[in-house]
ZANUVEX-591192 format. One record per residue (C-alpha): residue in one letter; x negated, y, z negated. Coordinates in Angstrom, 3 decimals, padded with zeros to 6 digits. Layout:
// ZANUVEX-591192
{residuo A | u X | v Y | w Z};
...
//
This chain:
// ZANUVEX-591192
{residuo M | u 150.343 | v -099.960 | w 008.163};
{residuo K | u 152.974 | v -101.925 | w 010.782};
{residuo E | u 156.256 | v -101.047 | w 009.167};
{residuo T | u 158.558 | v -104.139 | w 008.145};
{residuo R | u 162.045 | v -103.508 | w 006.758};
{residuo P | u 163.664 | v -106.397 | w 005.751};
{residuo V | u 167.666 | v -107.197 | w 007.012};
{residuo H | u 169.959 | v -108.546 | w 004.635};
{residuo G | u 173.377 | v -106.773 | w 004.351};
{residuo P | u 175.501 | v -104.670 | w 006.079};
{residuo V | u 173.356 | v -101.432 | w 006.074};
{residuo S | u 172.987 | v -100.494 | w 009.322};
{residuo S | u 173.386 | v -096.420 | w 009.704};
{residuo V | u 173.458 | v -093.640 | w 007.186};
{residuo I | u 177.051 | v -092.797 | w 006.216};
{residuo R | u 177.947 | v -089.519 | w 006.686};
{residuo G | u 180.996 | v -087.448 | w 004.347};
{residuo P | u 184.266 | v -087.499 | w 005.914};
{residuo D | u 183.898 | v -084.239 | w 007.087};
{residuo S | u 180.312 | v -082.935 | w 007.486};
{residuo K | u 181.363 | v -079.579 | w 008.982};
{residuo A | u 183.424 | v -078.530 | w 005.780};
{residuo P | u 181.672 | v -076.939 | w 002.694};
{residuo P | u 181.166 | v -080.229 | w 000.624};
{residuo M | u 182.569 | v -078.855 | w -002.409};
{residuo R | u 185.826 | v -078.103 | w -001.454};
{residuo K | u 185.947 | v -081.703 | w 000.621};
{residuo W | u 184.904 | v -083.303 | w -002.454};
{residuo T | u 187.436 | v -081.685 | w -005.142};
{residuo I | u 190.304 | v -083.336 | w -006.644};
{residuo P | u 193.319 | v -081.428 | w -005.754};
{residuo I | u 194.548 | v -080.950 | w -009.490};
{residuo L | u 197.919 | v -079.971 | w -008.956};
{residuo L | u 198.233 | v -083.041 | w -006.689};
{residuo A | u 196.315 | v -085.554 | w -009.607};
{residuo L | u 198.425 | v -084.017 | w -012.126};
{residuo A | u 201.859 | v -083.979 | w -010.526};
{residuo A | u 201.362 | v -088.171 | w -009.721};
{residuo I | u 200.226 | v -088.917 | w -013.424};
{residuo A | u 202.942 | v -087.145 | w -014.914};
{residuo S | u 205.464 | v -089.031 | w -012.579};
{residuo V | u 204.095 | v -092.472 | w -013.753};
{residuo A | u 204.281 | v -091.017 | w -017.454};
{residuo R | u 207.679 | v -090.491 | w -017.173};
{residuo G | u 208.315 | v -093.837 | w -015.641};
{residuo G | u 209.065 | v -092.932 | w -012.247};
{residuo A | u 207.414 | v -093.608 | w -008.794};
{residuo P | u 203.950 | v -092.595 | w -008.195};
{residuo D | u 203.827 | v -089.758 | w -005.665};
{residuo V | u 202.083 | v -091.424 | w -003.277};
{residuo T | u 200.933 | v -088.801 | w -001.080};
{residuo A | u 199.564 | v -087.095 | w -004.186};
{residuo L | u 197.814 | v -089.843 | w -005.604};
{residuo A | u 196.406 | v -090.805 | w -001.921};
{residuo A | u 194.908 | v -087.755 | w -001.572};
{residuo K | u 193.122 | v -087.922 | w -004.870};
{residuo F | u 192.071 | v -091.219 | w -004.030};
{residuo R | u 190.783 | v -089.934 | w -000.767};
{residuo D | u 188.649 | v -087.010 | w -002.599};
{residuo V | u 187.332 | v -089.681 | w -004.932};
{residuo C | u 185.929 | v -092.186 | w -002.078};
{residuo A | u 184.105 | v -088.920 | w -000.642};
{residuo K | u 182.565 | v -088.189 | w -003.605};
{residuo K | u 181.121 | v -092.065 | w -003.671};
{residuo T | u 179.807 | v -091.815 | w -000.453};
{residuo A | u 178.685 | v -088.380 | w -000.531};
{residuo D | u 176.358 | v -089.913 | w -003.543};
{residuo A | u 175.721 | v -093.153 | w -001.807};
{residuo N | u 174.320 | v -090.737 | w 001.198};
{residuo A | u 172.433 | v -088.868 | w -000.859};
{residuo A | u 170.829 | v -091.922 | w -002.709};
{residuo Y | u 170.095 | v -093.390 | w 000.380};
{residuo F | u 168.216 | v -090.254 | w 001.822};
{residuo A | u 166.190 | v -089.798 | w -001.303};
{residuo A | u 165.104 | v -093.935 | w -001.392};
{residuo M | u 164.482 | v -093.404 | w 002.446};
{residuo A | u 162.211 | v -090.159 | w 001.851};
{residuo A | u 160.549 | v -092.347 | w -000.782};
{residuo Y | u 160.027 | v -095.378 | w 001.811};
{residuo D | u 158.167 | v -093.481 | w 004.565};
{residuo K | u 155.829 | v -091.369 | w 001.928};
{residuo A | u 154.891 | v -094.976 | w 000.824};
{residuo D | u 154.734 | v -096.580 | w 003.708};
{residuo K | u 152.440 | v -093.518 | w 005.384};
{residuo A | u 150.359 | v -094.451 | w 002.801};
{residuo G | u 149.617 | v -097.874 | w 003.137};
{residuo N | u 151.284 | v -098.943 | w -000.337};
{residuo A | u 153.474 | v -101.560 | w 001.076};
{residuo A | u 154.960 | v -102.997 | w -002.594};
{residuo E | u 156.185 | v -098.786 | w -003.235};
{residuo A | u 157.432 | v -098.953 | w 000.038};
{residuo Q | u 159.459 | v -102.029 | w -000.073};
{residuo K | u 160.796 | v -100.992 | w -003.407};
{residuo H | u 162.298 | v -097.872 | w -002.347};
{residuo F | u 163.432 | v -099.922 | w 001.108};
{residuo D | u 165.761 | v -101.773 | w -001.778};
{residuo A | u 167.019 | v -098.617 | w -003.557};
{residuo A | u 168.353 | v -097.277 | w 000.112};
{residuo Q | u 170.033 | v -100.869 | w 000.594};
{residuo E | u 171.563 | v -100.874 | w -002.989};
{residuo A | u 172.540 | v -096.882 | w -002.263};
{residuo M | u 175.255 | v -098.623 | w 000.258};
{residuo T | u 176.599 | v -100.897 | w -001.845};
{residuo I | u 179.060 | v -099.046 | w -004.473};
{residuo A | u 179.686 | v -100.730 | w -007.899};
{residuo G | u 183.441 | v -100.688 | w -008.527};
{residuo K | u 185.258 | v -102.040 | w -011.997};
{residuo D | u 185.453 | v -105.815 | w -012.988};
{residuo G | u 182.528 | v -107.248 | w -010.846};
{residuo W | u 183.688 | v -105.492 | w -006.995};
{residuo L | u 181.517 | v -104.717 | w -005.097};
{residuo F | u 182.357 | v -102.074 | w -001.477};
{residuo F | u 180.463 | v -101.040 | w 001.567};
{residuo A | u 179.842 | v -097.478 | w 001.261};
{residuo G | u 180.678 | v -097.509 | w 005.038};
{residuo E | u 183.858 | v -098.665 | w 004.255};
{residuo V | u 184.698 | v -096.026 | w 001.394};
{residuo R | u 183.643 | v -093.666 | w 003.742};
{residuo H | u 186.661 | v -094.504 | w 005.933};
{residuo V | u 188.843 | v -094.823 | w 003.557};
{residuo A | u 188.299 | v -091.130 | w 002.778};
{residuo S | u 189.006 | v -090.113 | w 006.183};
{residuo S | u 192.252 | v -088.143 | w 007.019};
{residuo R | u 194.059 | v -087.925 | w 010.658};
{residuo F | u 191.693 | v -090.072 | w 012.801};
{residuo W | u 193.429 | v -089.907 | w 016.079};
{residuo G | u 194.247 | v -087.370 | w 018.705};
{residuo A | u 192.638 | v -084.068 | w 018.099};
{residuo D | u 191.454 | v -085.195 | w 015.041};
{residuo A | u 189.723 | v -088.414 | w 016.019};
{residuo A | u 186.559 | v -086.140 | w 017.340};
{residuo R | u 186.053 | v -084.364 | w 013.799};
{residuo V | u 186.435 | v -087.838 | w 011.897};
{residuo N | u 184.757 | v -090.899 | w 014.229};
{residuo R | u 180.727 | v -091.363 | w 013.643};
{residuo G | u 180.593 | v -093.734 | w 016.232};
{residuo G | u 179.442 | v -091.571 | w 019.179};
{residuo S | u 180.052 | v -089.223 | w 021.744};
{residuo E | u 183.711 | v -087.129 | w 021.592};
{residuo K | u 184.524 | v -089.137 | w 024.447};
{residuo L | u 184.681 | v -092.215 | w 022.858};
{residuo A | u 185.976 | v -090.987 | w 019.488};
{residuo D | u 189.509 | v -092.101 | w 019.531};
{residuo P | u 190.966 | v -095.525 | w 019.148};
{residuo L | u 194.536 | v -094.579 | w 020.508};
{residuo P | u 194.415 | v -094.169 | w 024.067};
{residuo A | u 191.810 | v -096.987 | w 023.936};
{residuo I | u 194.173 | v -099.838 | w 022.037};
{residuo L | u 197.247 | v -098.679 | w 024.219};
{residuo D | u 195.157 | v -099.010 | w 027.548};
{residuo Y | u 194.104 | v -102.444 | w 026.398};
{residuo N | u 197.287 | v -103.419 | w 025.419};
{residuo E | u 198.673 | v -102.155 | w 029.158};
{residuo Q | u 196.080 | v -104.319 | w 030.749};
{residuo C | u 196.491 | v -107.229 | w 028.669};
{residuo D | u 200.228 | v -107.279 | w 029.760};
{residuo K | u 199.485 | v -106.674 | w 033.684};
{residuo L | u 198.075 | v -110.040 | w 032.997};
{residuo G | u 200.706 | v -111.883 | w 031.431};
{residuo I | u 198.392 | v -111.852 | w 028.463};
{residuo K | u 200.029 | v -110.663 | w 024.943};
{residuo L | u 197.503 | v -108.945 | w 022.769};
{residuo I | u 197.676 | v -109.109 | w 018.923};
{residuo F | u 196.082 | v -106.050 | w 017.449};
{residuo L | u 194.841 | v -107.415 | w 014.150};
{residuo P | u 192.574 | v -105.125 | w 012.350};
{residuo V | u 191.378 | v -106.393 | w 008.347};
{residuo P | u 192.817 | v -103.934 | w 005.822};
{residuo P | u 190.051 | v -101.995 | w 003.730};
{residuo K | u 188.933 | v -104.198 | w 000.510};
{residuo A | u 189.236 | v -100.267 | w -001.440};
{residuo F | u 193.082 | v -100.089 | w -000.148};
{residuo I | u 193.679 | v -103.769 | w -001.331};
{residuo Y | u 191.862 | v -102.564 | w -004.473};
{residuo P | u 191.901 | v -099.049 | w -005.285};
{residuo D | u 192.191 | v -099.320 | w -009.534};
{residuo K | u 188.786 | v -101.127 | w -008.838};
{residuo L | u 187.269 | v -097.797 | w -007.477};
{residuo L | u 189.674 | v -094.857 | w -009.211};
{residuo D | u 190.930 | v -094.933 | w -012.308};
{residuo G | u 195.002 | v -094.289 | w -013.490};
{residuo V | u 195.705 | v -096.163 | w -010.435};
{residuo P | u 199.355 | v -096.639 | w -011.619};
{residuo L | u 200.173 | v -101.094 | w -010.912};
{residuo D | u 203.549 | v -102.655 | w -010.850};
{residuo A | u 204.950 | v -104.949 | w -013.021};
{residuo A | u 203.429 | v -107.644 | w -010.678};
{residuo G | u 199.926 | v -105.907 | w -010.810};
{residuo V | u 200.228 | v -104.660 | w -007.492};
{residuo P | u 199.521 | v -100.749 | w -006.754};
{residuo P | u 200.916 | v -098.324 | w -004.505};
{residuo R | u 199.971 | v -098.643 | w -000.376};
{residuo L | u 197.506 | v -095.610 | w 000.296};
{residuo D | u 196.653 | v -096.114 | w 003.548};
{residuo V | u 199.528 | v -093.078 | w 004.674};
{residuo F | u 197.257 | v -092.427 | w 007.604};
{residuo H | u 196.674 | v -096.115 | w 008.762};
{residuo Q | u 200.869 | v -096.925 | w 008.427};
{residuo E | u 200.942 | v -093.607 | w 011.057};
{residuo F | u 199.259 | v -094.928 | w 012.909};
{residuo Y | u 200.251 | v -098.542 | w 013.476};
{residuo K | u 203.516 | v -096.827 | w 014.005};
{residuo L | u 202.626 | v -095.122 | w 016.443};
{residuo L | u 200.960 | v -098.400 | w 018.251};
{residuo R | u 204.247 | v -100.000 | w 017.311};
{residuo D | u 206.274 | v -097.541 | w 019.352};
{residuo K | u 204.321 | v -097.608 | w 022.013};
{residuo G | u 204.760 | v -101.061 | w 022.768};
{residuo V | u 201.736 | v -102.532 | w 020.791};
{residuo T | u 202.147 | v -105.755 | w 018.209};
{residuo V | u 200.267 | v -104.755 | w 015.693};
{residuo L | u 199.215 | v -107.319 | w 012.903};
{residuo D | u 199.359 | v -105.397 | w 009.527};
{residuo L | u 198.356 | v -107.518 | w 006.851};
{residuo T | u 198.147 | v -104.453 | w 004.263};
{residuo D | u 201.594 | v -105.497 | w 002.567};
{residuo E | u 200.991 | v -109.327 | w 002.186};
{residuo F | u 197.341 | v -108.687 | w 000.801};
{residuo L | u 199.009 | v -106.457 | w -001.842};
{residuo A | u 201.394 | v -108.784 | w -002.565};
{residuo A | u 198.777 | v -111.363 | w -002.753};
{residuo R | u 197.729 | v -109.945 | w -005.611};
{residuo A | u 200.530 | v -110.936 | w -007.741};
{residuo K | u 200.314 | v -114.104 | w -006.887};
{residuo K | u 198.267 | v -117.007 | w -009.169};
{residuo P | u 196.114 | v -119.882 | w -007.951};
{residuo D | u 198.045 | v -122.998 | w -006.698};
{residuo G | u 195.767 | v -125.175 | w -005.807};
{residuo E | u 195.846 | v -124.427 | w -001.967};
{residuo G | u 193.783 | v -121.052 | w -001.711};
{residuo S | u 192.987 | v -117.974 | w -004.213};
{residuo E | u 195.165 | v -114.416 | w -004.463};
{residuo R | u 191.848 | v -113.216 | w -003.605};
{residuo M | u 192.144 | v -111.701 | w -000.093};
{residuo C | u 188.910 | v -110.145 | w -000.061};
{residuo C | u 185.420 | v -110.919 | w -001.448};
{residuo M | u 184.183 | v -109.450 | w -004.146};
{residuo Q | u 180.750 | v -109.187 | w -003.182};
{residuo D | u 180.839 | v -109.385 | w 000.407};
{residuo T | u 182.315 | v -106.886 | w 003.139};
{residuo H | u 184.219 | v -109.819 | w 004.799};
{residuo W | u 188.119 | v -110.912 | w 003.917};
{residuo S | u 188.433 | v -114.078 | w 002.122};
{residuo G | u 189.135 | v -117.696 | w 003.164};
{residuo S | u 192.606 | v -117.381 | w 001.991};
{residuo A | u 192.952 | v -114.658 | w 004.169};
{residuo C | u 191.904 | v -115.973 | w 007.064};
{residuo V | u 194.510 | v -118.842 | w 006.344};
{residuo L | u 197.427 | v -116.358 | w 005.583};
{residuo A | u 196.196 | v -114.151 | w 008.815};
{residuo A | u 196.459 | v -117.278 | w 010.984};
{residuo R | u 199.871 | v -118.527 | w 010.125};
{residuo K | u 200.931 | v -114.923 | w 010.558};
{residuo V | u 199.702 | v -114.852 | w 014.047};
{residuo A | u 201.528 | v -118.572 | w 014.679};
{residuo S | u 204.966 | v -116.579 | w 013.486};
{residuo L | u 204.656 | v -113.945 | w 016.095};
{residuo V | u 204.613 | v -116.458 | w 019.191};
{residuo K | u 206.706 | v -118.974 | w 017.844};
{residuo N | u 209.604 | v -117.422 | w 020.279};
{residuo A | u 207.297 | v -117.635 | w 023.212};
{residuo D | u 207.928 | v -120.204 | w 025.796};
{residuo W | u 204.045 | v -120.980 | w 026.379};
{residuo P | u 202.945 | v -123.340 | w 023.405};
{residuo A | u 205.221 | v -126.210 | w 024.368};
{residuo K | u 203.294 | v -126.240 | w 027.894};
{residuo F | u 199.815 | v -127.241 | w 026.359};
{residuo S | u 199.073 | v -130.623 | w 024.898};
{residuo H | u 198.668 | v -130.298 | w 020.590};
{residuo Q | u 196.996 | v -132.124 | w 018.239};
{residuo K | u 197.190 | v -132.902 | w 014.365};
{residuo Y | u 193.738 | v -131.297 | w 012.735};
{residuo E | u 192.755 | v -132.229 | w 009.395};
{residuo A | u 192.462 | v -130.051 | w 006.548};
{residuo D | u 190.586 | v -129.658 | w 003.086};
{residuo W | u 190.226 | v -127.162 | w 000.538};
{residuo Q | u 186.940 | v -126.986 | w -001.284};
{residuo S | u 185.619 | v -124.692 | w -003.653};
{residuo V | u 182.140 | v -122.967 | w -001.525};
{residuo E | u 179.517 | v -120.377 | w -003.891};
{residuo I | u 178.354 | v -117.430 | w -001.557};
{residuo S | u 175.840 | v -114.939 | w -001.205};
{residuo G | u 177.592 | v -111.838 | w -000.011};
{residuo D | u 176.030 | v -109.170 | w 002.071};
{residuo L | u 176.903 | v -106.748 | w -000.854};
{residuo W | u 175.434 | v -108.781 | w -003.142};
{residuo R | u 172.144 | v -109.769 | w -001.533};
{residuo N | u 172.073 | v -105.282 | w -001.527};
{residuo L | u 171.557 | v -105.428 | w -005.193};
{residuo P | u 168.089 | v -105.946 | w -006.874};
{residuo K | u 167.881 | v -109.490 | w -008.453};
{residuo A | u 168.270 | v -107.766 | w -011.683};
{residuo K | u 171.208 | v -106.395 | w -011.060};
{residuo Q | u 172.695 | v -109.202 | w -009.376};
{residuo P | u 175.911 | v -110.779 | w -010.811};
{residuo P | u 176.902 | v -114.453 | w -010.569};
{residuo R | u 177.820 | v -115.532 | w -007.503};
{residuo E | u 181.315 | v -115.925 | w -006.613};
{residuo K | u 182.914 | v -118.804 | w -005.741};
{residuo L | u 185.880 | v -119.059 | w -002.831};
{residuo P | u 188.132 | v -121.997 | w -002.229};
{residuo L | u 187.930 | v -122.112 | w 001.424};
{residuo R | u 190.007 | v -124.582 | w 004.192};
{residuo L | u 188.128 | v -126.543 | w 006.002};
{residuo V | u 189.693 | v -127.572 | w 009.493};
{residuo G | u 188.485 | v -130.115 | w 011.907};
{residuo V | u 188.412 | v -133.877 | w 012.988};
{residuo K | u 188.026 | v -136.334 | w 010.470};
{residuo G | u 185.277 | v -139.142 | w 010.563};
{residuo A | u 183.285 | v -141.004 | w 008.495};
{residuo A | u 180.968 | v -138.034 | w 007.925};
{residuo G | u 183.669 | v -135.695 | w 006.794};
{residuo L | u 185.516 | v -133.169 | w 009.098};
{residuo T | u 183.751 | v -131.983 | w 012.058};
{residuo P | u 184.874 | v -128.418 | w 013.168};
{residuo V | u 186.381 | v -127.663 | w 016.429};
{residuo A | u 184.246 | v -126.068 | w 018.974};
{residuo P | u 185.576 | v -123.187 | w 020.522};
{residuo D | u 187.150 | v -123.596 | w 024.186};
{residuo A | u 186.837 | v -121.494 | w 027.136};
{residuo N | u 189.952 | v -123.056 | w 028.747};
{residuo S | u 192.055 | v -122.509 | w 025.941};
{residuo P | u 195.539 | v -120.361 | w 026.472};
{residuo V | u 194.060 | v -118.458 | w 023.379};
{residuo I | u 191.438 | v -115.700 | w 023.198};
{residuo L | u 189.940 | v -114.480 | w 019.548};
{residuo M | u 188.224 | v -111.279 | w 019.570};
{residuo G | u 186.743 | v -109.479 | w 017.627};
{residuo D | u 184.006 | v -108.497 | w 015.291};
{residuo S | u 182.043 | v -110.946 | w 012.082};
{residuo H | u 185.963 | v -111.115 | w 010.994};
{residuo T | u 185.627 | v -113.699 | w 013.565};
{residuo L | u 182.728 | v -115.167 | w 012.539};
{residuo V | u 182.370 | v -115.202 | w 008.678};
{residuo F | u 183.205 | v -119.095 | w 007.436};
{residuo N | u 182.770 | v -120.229 | w 011.017};
{residuo L | u 179.496 | v -119.564 | w 012.039};
{residuo G | u 177.334 | v -120.844 | w 008.623};
{residuo Q | u 174.244 | v -119.511 | w 007.923};
{residuo E | u 174.705 | v -115.919 | w 005.961};
{residuo L | u 178.068 | v -116.087 | w 007.195};
{residuo H | u 178.807 | v -118.464 | w 004.332};
{residuo A | u 180.390 | v -121.992 | w 006.361};
{residuo T | u 181.611 | v -123.647 | w 008.872};
{residuo G | u 184.845 | v -124.756 | w 010.049};
{residuo A | u 186.513 | v -122.219 | w 007.506};
{residuo G | u 187.224 | v -118.990 | w 009.455};
{residuo L | u 190.316 | v -117.420 | w 011.508};
{residuo L | u 189.197 | v -119.885 | w 014.086};
{residuo D | u 189.546 | v -122.814 | w 012.991};
{residuo Q | u 192.487 | v -121.867 | w 010.891};
{residuo L | u 194.343 | v -120.741 | w 014.378};
{residuo V | u 193.157 | v -124.286 | w 015.398};
{residuo H | u 195.282 | v -125.869 | w 012.654};
{residuo E | u 198.267 | v -123.331 | w 012.813};
{residuo F | u 198.679 | v -124.346 | w 016.713};
{residuo G | u 197.003 | v -127.361 | w 017.381};
{residuo V | u 194.666 | v -126.634 | w 020.614};
{residuo C | u 191.548 | v -125.270 | w 020.492};
{residuo I | u 190.612 | v -121.972 | w 020.589};
{residuo E | u 188.381 | v -119.521 | w 022.619};
{residuo L | u 186.496 | v -117.134 | w 020.775};
{residuo V | u 184.476 | v -114.091 | w 021.523};
{residuo G | u 183.156 | v -112.586 | w 018.622};
{residuo T | u 179.886 | v -110.552 | w 017.839};
{residuo R | u 178.328 | v -109.555 | w 014.346};
{residuo G | u 178.492 | v -106.035 | w 015.871};
{residuo S | u 181.051 | v -103.770 | w 016.519};
{residuo G | u 184.695 | v -105.192 | w 017.286};
{residuo A | u 185.883 | v -102.330 | w 018.994};
{residuo R | u 184.145 | v -101.245 | w 022.337};
{residuo P | u 181.106 | v -103.793 | w 022.627};
{residuo V | u 183.215 | v -107.003 | w 022.323};
{residuo R | u 185.657 | v -105.901 | w 025.014};
{residuo I | u 182.588 | v -105.358 | w 027.390};
{residuo N | u 181.745 | v -109.335 | w 026.547};
{residuo L | u 184.900 | v -110.398 | w 027.487};
{residuo Y | u 184.727 | v -108.204 | w 030.483};
{residuo R | u 181.403 | v -109.828 | w 031.292};
{residuo K | u 182.218 | v -113.131 | w 030.454};
{residuo Q | u 185.442 | v -113.135 | w 032.822};
{residuo K | u 183.032 | v -111.574 | w 035.621};
{residuo A | u 180.420 | v -114.702 | w 035.180};
{residuo L | u 183.587 | v -117.448 | w 035.188};
{residuo P | u 185.949 | v -115.953 | w 037.947};
{residuo N | u 188.625 | v -118.365 | w 037.044};
{residuo Y | u 188.303 | v -117.321 | w 033.012};
{residuo L | u 191.451 | v -115.285 | w 032.305};
{residuo S | u 193.431 | v -118.468 | w 034.446};
{residuo G | u 195.787 | v -119.680 | w 031.715};
{residuo K | u 195.632 | v -117.294 | w 029.287};
{residuo K | u 198.244 | v -116.627 | w 026.776};
{residuo L | u 197.907 | v -114.560 | w 024.010};
{residuo L | u 194.309 | v -112.333 | w 022.792};
{residuo I | u 194.371 | v -111.840 | w 019.437};
{residuo W | u 192.037 | v -108.797 | w 018.632};
{residuo C | u 190.695 | v -108.628 | w 014.938};
{residuo L | u 188.053 | v -106.316 | w 013.556};
{residuo T | u 187.970 | v -104.389 | w 010.308};
{residuo A | u 190.156 | v -100.927 | w 010.512};
{residuo R | u 186.939 | v -099.100 | w 009.498};
{residuo E | u 185.632 | v -099.434 | w 012.705};
{residuo L | u 188.726 | v -097.137 | w 013.725};
{residuo T | u 186.123 | v -094.243 | w 012.487};
{residuo E | u 182.989 | v -095.864 | w 012.924};
{residuo S | u 182.529 | v -097.288 | w 016.302};
{residuo P | u 182.985 | v -096.312 | w 020.001};
{residuo W | u 186.129 | v -096.543 | w 021.650};
{residuo G | u 186.776 | v -095.577 | w 025.446};
{residuo D | u 188.736 | v -097.564 | w 028.282};
{residuo V | u 187.098 | v -100.813 | w 029.261};
{residuo P | u 188.362 | v -103.061 | w 032.039};
{residuo I | u 189.286 | v -106.749 | w 031.307};
{residuo T | u 188.800 | v -107.485 | w 034.535};
{residuo R | u 187.205 | v -106.727 | w 037.812};
{residuo N | u 189.042 | v -104.107 | w 040.304};
//
């Protein structure tokens, strides 16, 4: 029987626990004393013990990851057995179960990708810890720190400003949808539990990298009410990507980081039109669920950007001659590319066009935004010798989970 495996969602590899060398029960057990300390602090009306709560959250995420992994292996074993027996219907049923296993159901209809939850369960992921934590490849390519520092140094030598934009994991913005008892402040906002990410971003900044960490802004948005222009929801409930409103926020933040630079004034600008619309999407996590378990599809407000004509707004195409490059994973393509990425004219690229008033170059990929996309940029400039001429800004946008899920290593920008 010819094997056919449908692809409809983010499943691409088996998700392992945060430390496959450690005894499983030791790794999954919630530190009782730390958890009690955190709960007791909140009960007394004081500020939560974030260190203790973060440790508890990592343990819960590790357990959820292990459960998802076990379900995936069991389903794939049953799939292989049915496939070898020539039972196509039975094989399809088990393959669908494997897909479902990689979608972790949270509370109130929130869905989480098991790969992201595995990342959230990780501890320190750079330096001496990188090879133990990273699942993306060889030990030589495990550490994101030297790779990002090297790329920033290369950009600096070329006169290009690099902005490193890691998209915050949904689980850190909505931890209360995965873990009971997460304390919320008066505005309904949880504390930051990404203690290792904050440490990593500070290290990058101390070494000269401009890091745009939107976690605080994403958390603060939870306290806001819809105002007709966007939504407080910064993450899709049923998809692995950020929301259209998050793209708008990110573009505005990027623009604010370069507002005092002299180069924007040297380029001609155009005012592009924008129009908010409500769009129903079929999220990749939603598509992973069997039809019987699929809730109603979520609706998102999207800000469409383009040139206004008789037929409405026409999105602005990427421009290789732009002074600005947007480079990254599918977070640079969602709401821009259409098809299974939901819409056109409303992604990060489009919002940057609106904020800067110029066309933007795009080097995006559906795959990893860590190493492969840098290779794509290198190949592009190699094919076009004057490609980097006049380039002033490079926005490197990727999901933060790639810090532990993808290969890194140094990649040149230009030919030596």
